[in-house]
N, C-alpha and C positions, 0 to 999 in steps of 0.2 A: 504494500500500500504506500502511496506517495506520502512523504512526511507531513505535509500540511493537512492532508485528510486524516492521517493517523492521529495528528494532534487534536483535531476536532473530536474524533472518537474518544480520545482521552479526556477532553474537556467535558464531554457528556457523561463520562463515568464518574459520578460523584462519590466522594468519600462519605461513608455512613458513620456518623458520630454517635448516634443513639437511635432508639426506635423513633421513626418519624423525623429525624434530624440529619441533614446532609450538608456537606460543604463542597463548593465548587470554585475553580480558578477561572480567571478571565484572560482574554487575548485582545490585544490592541489592533483594531482594524482601521485605524486612522481617524476614527470619530473622536469628539471631545469627551465621550462617555462610553460605557460598555455597550456594545452592539445589542440592540433589543432582541434580535433573533437568538442570540446566545442565552440570554436570561430565559426566554420562552422555552428553548430546547432543554435547558437544565431543569427548569421547574417541571416540565412534563416528565423528564427522566426521574425526578424525585417522586412525583405522584405515582408514576407507573411502578416504582419499586415497592409500593405499599399495597398493590392490587394483585389479586390472583392472576397467574399467567394466562389463564383461558379467557380473561376479560381484556378487551382492547379499547383504547380511547376512541370515542366517536365525536367528542366535542370539547372545546376549551374556550374560556372567556377570561381575558387578562386585562389588567390595568397597570400602566407604568406610572409610578408615583414620584420617583426622584431619579436623577441621573445616577448611573452606577459608576463607582470608582474602579477603574481598570487595574489599579495597583493593589487592591484589597480583595481578600476572598469573599465569597457570597455564601451566606448560610440560608438553607432552605428548610423551613418547618412545615410539615404536612399534617393536616387535620383529616383524619379518616371519618368523614362526615356520615357516610352510610354505606352499608353493604346489603343490598336487597337480593331478591331472587334472581334478577336478570341484570341489574345495574349497580354500579358502585360510584359513589360521589366523593371527590377529594377537593381540598382547598390547600394551596401551597402559597406560602409567603416568603419572599426573598428579603433578607436582612443584611444591611451593611452599616457599620459604625453605630449599632444599636437602634437603627431606624428601618422600618419597612420601605423598600424601594419599589416593590412590585408585588402584586398578588394575583392569583389565578385560581379559577374553579374549573374542574375537569370532570367529565362523566365517562365511565367505562361500561362496556356491555358484553355479555356473552353473545357469541355468534348465533344469529337467529335468521330464519328464512322469512321473506315477506314480499310485498309488492315491489316492483322494480321499474323505474324510468329515470331518464337523465336528459339534460340538454345536450345538443350535438356540439362536437368540437368544430371550431371554424377551420376552413381550408387555408392552410399556410404552407410555405415552403418547408421542406425537410431540414433538420438541423445541419446535415452534412453539406448543404449548399449555401449555408449562411456563414458569414465570418465570425470568428471569436470576438466577443465584445471588447476584450482587453486589447487585442491586436488592432481592432478598428479604431479605438481611442488613441492608441499610440501613433497610428499613421495619419490621423486626421489633423489638418492644419487649422480647423475651426475650434478645436477643443482647448479650453484654457489650460495653462501649464499646471495649475493646482489640481485640476481634475485628472490630468494625465498622471501626476504623481500619486494620487490616491489609487488609481487603477493599477499601479505597479505593485501594490501590496499583494503577496500571494494569498489566494483564497482556495478553500476546499471545494468550491462549487464553480463550474464553468457555465458561461452564458452565451447563447447565440440569439441575438435580437432580431425579430422579424421587422420591426420598425426602428432600427438603431438611430436614424437621423432625428426622429422625434424625441427619443430618450435622451439624446445628448444636446439637442438644439436649445439655443437661447431665444428662438422665435416661437410665437404662439402656434400651438398645434392641438389636435384633438386629444381629449383627456382619456386616452387609452394606450396600453402598452401590451405587446405580445412578445414573449421570448421563450426559447427552449432552455432548460437547465438540467444539470445532473451533477452528481459527485464526480470528482476527477479520477476516481479509481473505484475498484470493486469493494463493496462493503460486506461484512459478514451477513449470513442469513438470520438476522435478528429483527423481527417485525417492529419491536419497540424502538430499536436504534433507528430504523428507517423513518419512523414517524417523528422521532425527535430531530433528526437531521432535516426532515421536511419542514418542521416548525421553524428551525433555524433559518432555512433558505427562504421561507415565505415572507420574511421581512425585507428582503432586498427589492428596491425600486418601487415598493408599494406606495409609499407616501409621495414619492417624487412625481408619480402620475398626476396627482392633484394639482401640481404647479404647471403642467404643460400648457394649458390654455392661456397662461399669463405671460409666457415668454421670458421667464426668469432664468438666468444662468445658474448652474449648479456645479460646484459650490459657489456661494456668494456671501460676501460680508453683510449684505443687506437682508439675507434670508436665513431664518432659523426654522428648522424642521425638527419635530420631536414626536414620537409615537405617544398617544394618549391611551388607547386601548387596542386590543388585537383579539379577534375571534377566529376559530378554525373549526371546520366540521370534516371529519375523516369518513368518507363514504364507502370506500372499497380498498382492498389490499393494494399495496404499491411497493415499488422499489425506487429509491431515490438515486441509485447508481445507474439507472437507465433513463433515457431522455423523457422529460416531462414538459408539457407546454403550459406556461403561465399566462393567462389572459386577464388583464387588469383594466378596470375602467373606474373613473371617478365621477359619480353623478352630481356631486355638490361640493362647493367650498363656500363657507360663510362664517362670520364671527371668529375669524382667525383660526378656523379649523377646516380640514379637508377630509372627505370621506372617500375611501378607495375600496373596491371589491375585486376579488380574484377568483377565478375558476382554474383548477389544475387538472390537466388531462394526461393520461399516459399515451404512449406512441400508438396504441390501438384505438384511441379515441374514447377511452373509458374515463369518465369523470371520477377522480380519486379523492379530491378534496375541494372545499370552498373556503374562502378567506374574506374577512372584512376588517378594516382598520380605520379609525379616526385619528388624525394627528394634528398637532399644532403647526400652523403656518403663519409665521410673523414676518412680514416684509416691510422694510423701511426704505423707500426709494431714495 
C-alpha cells in the first residue's frame, strides 16, 4: 500500500483508552485547522467499534463546533444510546483541550431485504479519459500559485474532475461539480474501513461548490469557508478503492451559509451513498 494511504488507514485506527473512549492523531493537509473529513472518519470509526459486527452504519449526522488543533490528539467519547432488535444508535463527541469540537449521531442496522429504487447516474466520461486533478492544476496557467501549492500536498485519494474548469475557475459558473475519486491503492476487505474512508473523502470540494456561482477565487484572503454540519446516508455496499462518481450541487446560499448535496455512485451506476452539508461562507470583497 502506498505510504500516504497506509497513513490514512493508521489515522482511522484509533487507540482505545477505555470502554467507549478512543484517541486519534491528526494530519496537516494545508488547512488552518484539522480537515473535517478526518474528524468525521475517526468519529465513525469510534462509533463502529462499539457496535456488533453484523450491524452496518446507514446514516450519520454531525456538527462541527470548533476548529480542530492539528498538533493535539483528539479524544472520542461514544455514548451507546440504544441497541434494538434491528438498529443501534450511537453518539460520538470529539474533544480537544477539554472542549467538544465536534459531535455526531450515527445509526447502524442489521442487513434486511426491502423495496429497492434509486436515481440514475448521469452520463459522464470514464475516469480513464479524464486528467488527474492535481496534474491539471499544476499545468494550468490560470490557477493561483497558492492553490497550486496546496494541490502539491500528497493525498490518499485521487480525483478526476468531469468539470475541472468550473472547480478551479474564479469566474461564475453553475453550482454543480462532478468528479471521479478513489483511494490511491488497494485497501483491505474491511467494510467498516471503506465506509470510514468514504466519510473522509466526502468532505472534499463539497462546500467549494456553493461558491461557484459567485466567481470567487479559491483560496482567497477575502473568503472563509468552514463546515457547519455534515450528513451521510450509506445505501449499499461499496469499495472506496474502486472508482466512485461524486455528483454535487448547491441549491442555496444565504445568511453567510451555503448548502451542498452529493450523490455517490459506483462504476456500475449503483447509488452507494448520499451526502448533505451546510457550511459557513464569509466573503469580504
